TORZAGU-215092 format. One record per residue: x, y negated, z negated of N, C-alpha, C in turn; residue in three letters; residue number from 1. Coordinates in steps of 0.2 Angstrom, whole numbers. Each point is the difference from the previous one (the first is absolute). Example, Ala and Ser with C-alpha at 12.3 -4.5 7.8 and 13.67 -1.06 7.14 Angstrom:
TORZAGU-215092
[[66; 28; -39]; [-4; -6; 0]; [4; -6; 0]; ALA; 1] [[-2; -5; 4]; [4; -6; -1]; [-4; -5; -3]; SER; 2] 
This chain:
TORZAGU-215092
[[4; 6; 0]; [-4; -6; 0]; [4; -6; 0]; MET; 1] [[6; 0; -3]; [4; -6; 0]; [1; -2; 8]; PRO; 2] [[1; 5; 4]; [1; -2; 7]; [-6; -3; 3]; LEU; 3] [[-6; 2; -2]; [-6; -4; 3]; [0; -7; -3]; ALA; 4] [[2; -1; -6]; [0; -7; -3]; [5; -4; 3]; ILE; 5] [[6; 3; 1]; [5; -4; 4]; [-2; -2; 7]; ALA; 6] [[-3; 5; 3]; [-2; -2; 7]; [-6; -5; 0]; LEU; 7] [[-4; 1; -5]; [-6; -5; 0]; [3; -7; -2]; SER; 8] [[4; 0; -5]; [3; -7; -2]; [4; -3; 6]; SER; 9] [[3; 4; 4]; [4; -2; 6]; [-5; -3; 5]; PHE; 10] [[-6; 4; 1]; [-4; -3; 6]; [-5; -5; -3]; VAL; 11] [[-2; 0; -6]; [-5; -5; -3]; [3; -6; -3]; GLU; 12] [[7; 0; -1]; [3; -5; -3]; [-1; -7; 4]; GLY; 13] [[1; -5; -4]; [-1; -7; 2]; [6; -2; 5]; ASP; 14] [[5; 2; -2]; [6; -2; 4]; [2; 6; 4]; GLU; 15] [[2; -1; 6]; [3; 6; 4]; [6; 2; -3]; PRO; 16] [[1; 7; 0]; [6; 3; -2]; [3; 3; 6]; ARG; 17] [[7; 1; -1]; [3; 3; 5]; [0; 8; -1]; SER; 18] [[2; 3; 5]; [1; 7; 0]; [5; 3; -5]; LEU; 19] [[5; -4; -1]; [5; 2; -5]; [-3; 0; -7]; SER; 20] [[-5; -3; -2]; [-3; 1; -7]; [-3; 7; -1]; SER; 21] [[-1; 3; 5]; [-3; 7; -1]; [6; 5; -2]; LEU; 22] [[6; -2; 3]; [6; 4; -2]; [3; -2; -6]; LEU; 23] [[-2; -5; -4]; [3; -1; -6]; [-1; 5; -5]; ASP; 24] [[5; 1; -4]; [0; 6; -5]; [-3; -2; -6]; PHE; 25] [[-6; 4; -2]; [-4; -1; -6]; [0; 6; -3]; THR; 26] [[3; 0; -7]; [1; 7; -3]; [-7; 3; -2]; PRO; 27] [[-5; -4; -1]; [-7; 3; -2]; [-3; 3; 7]; GLY; 28] [[1; -3; 5]; [-3; 2; 6]; [4; 7; 2]; ALA; 29] [[6; 0; -1]; [4; 5; 2]; [-2; 7; -4]; MET; 30] [[-1; -1; -7]; [-2; 6; -4]; [-7; 2; 3]; ILE; 31] [[-5; -4; 1]; [-6; 2; 3]; [1; 3; 7]; TRP; 32] [[4; -2; 4]; [1; 3; 6]; [3; 7; -1]; THR; 33] [[5; 1; -4]; [3; 7; -1]; [-5; 4; -3]; VAL; 34] [[-5; -2; -5]; [-5; 4; -3]; [-5; 2; 5]; ALA; 35] [[-2; -5; 4]; [-5; 2; 6]; [3; 5; 5]; ALA; 36] [[6; -1; 1]; [4; 5; 5]; [0; 7; -3]; PHE; 37] [[2; 0; -6]; [0; 7; -4]; [-6; 3; 0]; LEU; 38] [[-5; -4; -2]; [-7; 3; -1]; [-3; 2; 7]; LEU; 39] [[2; -4; 5]; [-2; 2; 7]; [4; 6; 3]; GLY; 40] [[6; 0; -3]; [4; 6; 2]; [-2; 7; -3]; LEU; 41] [[-3; -1; -6]; [-3; 6; -3]; [-6; 2; 4]; ILE; 42] [[-4; -4; 1]; [-6; 2; 4]; [1; 2; 7]; PHE; 43] [[5; -3; 3]; [2; 2; 7]; [3; 7; -1]; MET; 44] [[4; 1; -5]; [4; 7; -1]; [-6; 5; 0]; TRP; 45] [[-5; -1; -4]; [-5; 5; -2]; [-5; 1; 6]; LYS; 46] [[-2; -6; 3]; [-5; 1; 5]; [3; 0; 7]; LEU; 47] [[6; -3; 2]; [2; 0; 7]; [6; 5; 0]; VAL; 48] [[6; -1; -3]; [6; 4; 1]; [-1; 7; -2]; TYR; 49] [[-4; 1; -6]; [-1; 7; -2]; [-3; 5; 6]; GLY; 50] [[-6; -3; 2]; [-3; 4; 6]; [4; 1; 6]; PRO; 51] [[4; -6; 2]; [4; 1; 6]; [6; 5; -2]; ILE; 52] [[3; -1; -6]; [5; 5; -1]; [-2; 7; 0]; THR; 53] [[-6; 1; -3]; [-3; 7; 0]; [-1; 2; 7]; ALA; 54] [[-3; -4; 4]; [-1; 2; 7]; [6; 2; 4]; ALA; 55] [[5; -4; -1]; [7; 1; 3]; [3; 6; -3]; LEU; 56] [[-1; 2; -6]; [3; 6; -3]; [-4; 6; 3]; GLU; 57] [[-7; -1; 0]; [-4; 5; 3]; [2; 2; 8]; GLU; 58] [[1; -6; 3]; [2; 1; 7]; [7; 3; 1]; ARG; 59] [[5; -2; -5]; [6; 4; 0]; [0; 7; -1]; ASP; 60] [[-5; 2; -5]; [-1; 7; -2]; [-3; 4; 6]; ASN; 61] [[-5; -4; 4]; [-3; 4; 5]; [6; 1; 6]; LYS; 62] [[4; -5; 1]; [5; 0; 5]; [5; 6; -2]; VAL; 63] [[2; 0; -6]; [4; 6; -2]; [-3; 6; 0]; GLU; 64] [[-6; 1; -1]; [-4; 6; 0]; [-1; 2; 8]; ASP; 65] [[-1; -5; 4]; [0; 1; 7]; [7; 3; 3]; ALA; 66] [[5; -3; -3]; [7; 2; 2]; [1; 7; -2]; ILE; 67] [[-2; 2; -6]; [1; 6; -3]; [-4; 5; 4]; LYS; 68] [[-6; -2; 2]; [-5; 5; 4]; [3; 1; 7]; ALA; 69] [[3; -5; 3]; [3; 0; 6]; [6; 5; 0]; ALA; 70] [[4; -1; -5]; [6; 5; -1]; [-2; 7; -1]; GLU; 71] [[-6; 1; -4]; [-2; 7; -1]; [-3; 3; 7]; VAL; 72] [[-4; -5; 4]; [-2; 2; 6]; [5; 2; 5]; ALA; 73] [[6; -4; 0]; [5; 1; 4]; [4; 7; -1]; ARG; 74] [[0; 1; -7]; [4; 6; -2]; [-5; 6; 2]; GLN; 75] [[-7; -1; -1]; [-4; 6; 2]; [0; 1; 8]; GLU; 76] [[0; -6; 4]; [1; 1; 7]; [6; 3; 2]; ALA; 77] [[6; -1; -3]; [6; 3; 1]; [0; 7; -1]; GLU; 78] [[-3; 2; -6]; [-1; 7; -2]; [-5; 4; 5]; ALA; 79] [[-5; -4; 2]; [-4; 3; 5]; [3; 1; 7]; GLN; 80] [[4; -5; 2]; [4; 1; 6]; [5; 5; -1]; MET; 81] [[3; 1; -5]; [5; 5; -1]; [-3; 7; 0]; ALA; 82] [[-6; 1; -3]; [-4; 6; 0]; [-2; 1; 8]; ALA; 83] [[-2; -5; 3]; [-2; 1; 7]; [5; 2; 4]; ALA; 84] [[6; -3; -1]; [6; 2; 4]; [2; 8; -2]; LYS; 85] [[-1; 2; -6]; [2; 7; -2]; [-5; 4; 3]; ALA; 86] [[-7; -2; 0]; [-5; 4; 4]; [2; 1; 7]; GLU; 87] [[2; -6; 3]; [1; 0; 7]; [6; 5; 2]; LEU; 88] [[5; 0; -4]; [6; 4; 0]; [-2; 7; 0]; ALA; 89] [[-4; 2; -5]; [-2; 6; -1]; [-4; 3; 6]; GLU; 90] [[-5; -5; 2]; [-4; 2; 6]; [5; 2; 6]; ALA; 91] [[5; -5; 1]; [4; 1; 6]; [4; 7; -1]; GLN; 92] [[2; 1; -6]; [4; 7; -2]; [-5; 6; 2]; ALA; 93] [[-6; -1; -3]; [-5; 6; 2]; [-1; 0; 7]; ASN; 94] [[-1; -5; 4]; [-1; 0; 7]; [6; 3; 3]; ALA; 95] [[6; -2; -2]; [6; 3; 3]; [0; 8; -1]; LYS; 96] [[-1; 2; -6]; [0; 7; -2]; [-5; 4; 4]; ARG; 97] [[-6; -3; 1]; [-6; 3; 3]; [3; 1; 8]; MET; 98] [[3; -5; 3]; [2; 0; 7]; [5; 6; 0]; VAL; 99] [[5; 0; -5]; [5; 5; 1]; [-3; 7; -1]; GLU; 100] [[-5; 1; -5]; [-3; 6; 0]; [-4; 2; 6]; GLU; 101] [[-3; -5; 3]; [-4; 2; 6]; [5; 2; 6]; ALA; 102] [[6; -4; 0]; [5; 2; 5]; [3; 7; -1]; MET; 103] [[1; 1; -6]; [2; 7; -2]; [-5; 5; 2]; GLY; 104] [[-6; -1; -2]; [-5; 5; 2]; [-1; 1; 7]; ARG; 105] [[1; -6; 4]; [-1; 0; 7]; [6; 4; 3]; ALA; 106] [[6; -1; -3]; [6; 4; 3]; [-1; 7; -2]; GLU; 107] [[-2; 2; -6]; [-1; 7; -1]; [-5; 3; 4]; ARG; 108] [[-6; -4; 1]; [-5; 3; 5]; [3; 1; 7]; GLN; 109] [[4; -5; 2]; [3; 1; 7]; [4; 6; 0]; ALA; 110] [[4; 1; -5]; [5; 5; 0]; [-4; 7; 0]; ALA; 111] [[-5; 0; -4]; [-5; 6; 0]; [-3; 1; 6]; GLU; 112] [[-2; -5; 4]; [-3; 1; 6]; [5; 2; 5]; ALA; 113] [[6; -2; 0]; [5; 2; 5]; [2; 7; -2]; VAL; 114] [[0; 2; -6]; [1; 7; -2]; [-5; 5; 2]; ARG; 115] [[-6; -2; -1]; [-6; 4; 2]; [0; 0; 8]; GLU; 116] [[1; -5; 3]; [0; 0; 8]; [6; 5; 2]; ALA; 117] [[6; -1; -3]; [5; 5; 1]; [-1; 7; -1]; ASP; 118] [[-4; 1; -6]; [-2; 7; -1]; [-5; 3; 5]; GLU; 119] [[-5; -5; 2]; [-5; 2; 5]; [4; 1; 7]; ARG; 120] [[5; -4; 2]; [3; 1; 6]; [4; 6; 0]; ALA; 121] [[3; 2; -6]; [4; 6; 0]; [-5; 6; 0]; LYS; 122] [[-6; 0; -3]; [-5; 5; 0]; [-2; 1; 7]; ALA; 123] [[-2; -6; 4]; [-2; 1; 7]; [6; 3; 4]; GLU; 124] [[6; -2; -1]; [5; 2; 4]; [1; 8; -1]; LEU; 125] [[0; 2; -7]; [0; 7; -1]; [-6; 4; 3]; GLN; 126] [[-6; -3; 0]; [-6; 3; 3]; [1; 1; 7]; LYS; 127] [[3; -6; 3]; [1; 1; 8]; [6; 5; 1]; ALA; 128] [[5; 0; -4]; [5; 5; 1]; [-3; 7; -1]; ARG; 129] [[-4; 1; -5]; [-3; 7; -1]; [-5; 2; 6]; ASP; 130] [[-3; -5; 2]; [-5; 1; 6]; [4; 2; 6]; THR; 131] [[6; -4; 1]; [4; 1; 6]; [3; 7; -1]; ILE; 132] [[2; 2; -6]; [3; 7; -1]; [-5; 5; 2]; GLU; 133] [[-6; -1; -3]; [-5; 5; 1]; [-2; 1; 8]; ALA; 134] [[0; -6; 3]; [-1; 0; 7]; [5; 3; 4]; GLU; 135] [[7; -1; -2]; [6; 3; 3]; [-1; 8; -1]; LYS; 136] [[-1; 2; -6]; [-1; 7; -1]; [-5; 3; 4]; ARG; 137] [[-6; -3; 1]; [-5; 2; 4]; [2; 1; 7]; GLN; 138] [[4; -6; 2]; [2; 0; 7]; [5; 6; 2]; ALA; 139] [[5; 1; -5]; [5; 5; 0]; [-4; 7; 1]; VAL; 140] [[-5; 1; -5]; [-4; 6; 0]; [-3; 1; 7]; GLN; 141] [[-3; -5; 3]; [-3; 0; 6]; [5; 2; 6]; GLU; 142] [[6; -3; -1]; [5; 1; 5]; [2; 7; 0]; ILE; 143] [[1; 3; -6]; [2; 7; -1]; [-5; 4; 3]; ARG; 144] [[-6; -2; -2]; [-6; 5; 3]; [0; 0; 8]; GLN; 145] [[2; -6; 2]; [0; 0; 8]; [6; 3; 2]; ILE; 146] [[6; 0; -4]; [6; 3; 2]; [-1; 8; 0]; ALA; 147] [[-4; 2; -5]; [-1; 7; -1]; [-5; 3; 6]; VAL; 148] [[-5; -4; 2]; [-4; 1; 5]; [4; 1; 7]; ASP; 149] [[4; -5; 1]; [4; -1; 6]; [5; 6; 1]; LEU; 150] [[3; 2; -6]; [5; 5; 0]; [-4; 7; 1]; THR; 151] [[-6; 1; -2]; [-3; 6; 1]; [-2; 0; 8]; ILE; 152] [[-2; -5; 2]; [-2; -1; 7]; [6; 1; 5]; GLN; 153] [[5; -3; -2]; [7; 1; 4]; [2; 7; 0]; ALA; 154] [[0; 3; -6]; [2; 7; -1]; [-4; 5; 4]; ALA; 155] [[-7; -2; 0]; [-5; 4; 5]; [2; 0; 7]; GLY; 156] [[2; -6; 2]; [1; -1; 7]; [7; 3; 2]; LYS; 157] [[5; 0; -5]; [6; 3; 2]; [0; 7; 0]; LEU; 158] [[-4; 3; -4]; [-1; 7; 0]; [-5; 3; 5]; LEU; 159] [[-4; -5; 2]; [-4; 2; 6]; [-7; 3; -2]; GLY; 160] [[-1; 1; -6]; [-6; 2; -2]; [-3; -4; -6]; HIS; 161] [[-6; 1; -2]; [-3; -4; -5]; [3; 2; -7]; GLU; 162] [[2; -4; -4]; [3; 1; -7]; [-6; -1; -4]; VAL; 163] [[-1; 4; -5]; [-5; -1; -5]; [2; -5; -5]; ASP; 164] [[-4; -6; 1]; [2; -6; -4]; [-1; 1; -7]; ALA; 165] [[-6; 3; -2]; [-1; 1; -7]; [5; 5; -4]; ASP; 166] [[3; 4; 4]; [4; 5; -3]; [7; -3; -1]; LYS; 167] [[2; -4; 5]; [7; -2; 1]; [0; -8; -4]; ASN; 168] [[-5; -3; -1]; [0; -6; -3]; [4; -1; -6]; ARG; 169] [[-1; 5; -5]; [4; -1; -6]; [8; 1; 1]; PRO; 170] [[2; 4; 5]; [7; 1; 1]; [3; -7; 3]; LEU; 171] [[-4; -3; 5]; [2; -6; 3]; [0; -6; -5]; VAL; 172] [[-5; 0; -4]; [0; -5; -5]; [6; 1; -5]; GLN; 173] [[2; 5; -2]; [5; 1; -4]; [7; -2; 4]; GLN; 174] [[0; 1; 6]; [6; -2; 4]; [0; -7; 0]; PHE; 175] [[-5; -4; 2]; [-1; -7; 0]; [2; -3; -7]; VAL; 176] [[-2; 3; -5]; [1; -3; -7]; [7; 1; -1]; ASP; 177] [[3; 6; 1]; [8; 1; -1]; [4; -5; 4]; SER; 178] [[-3; -2; 6]; [4; -4; 5]; [0; -7; -3]; ALA; 179] [[-5; -2; -3]; [-1; -7; -3]; [5; -1; -6]; SER; 180] [[2; 6; -3]; [4; 0; -6]; [7; 0; 2]; ASP; 181] [[2; 1; 6]; [7; 0; 2]; [2; -7; 0]; LEU; 182] [[7; -2; 0]; [3; -6; 0]; [-2; -5; 6]; PRO; 183] [[-1; 3; 6]; [-2; -4; 6]; [-7; 0; 0]; GLY; 184] [[-5; 3; -4]; [-7; 0; 1]; [-3; -6; -3]; GLY; 185] [[-6; -1; 2]; [-4; -6; -3]; [-4; 2; -5]; SER; 186] [[-1; -4; -5]; [-4; 2; -6]; [-7; -1; 2]; ALA; 187] 
């Protein structure tokens, strides 16, 4: 209030005062000014600075919490990425193993197919040889039969009379068989 009095006396006074009179040192006015300032500071501290300080601290806490949460999220993301990389490496290893197993099975199956085809070819070749041998024996038998018949006919013509084919056939057959066993004879 002394300030208000000083201002009113400055404005209302009869004589004009200069601005320098406001700056004059008055001990009473000084005490009231300091008291008003301290009283105002207490109210300002409680009503203005307190809530502002609390709001700033709350904001700082939220920022720190957000930083901590971000760090935790980053660590979790790194852990998930490491797990994903491990799963990918495991999947690649499994795929490689499966491909190698499939190739091994394919090689074994190809070898088995070649072996079976080789066995079938050998069996077919042996069957063909057996067939040829049987036909050869049959042809040789037929040739011997023809040789026996021709020999009997030739003997009959040489002797000039009819030779009994049924009676002499075993003899000629024995001769033809013994001739084929000789070193120069054909089997």
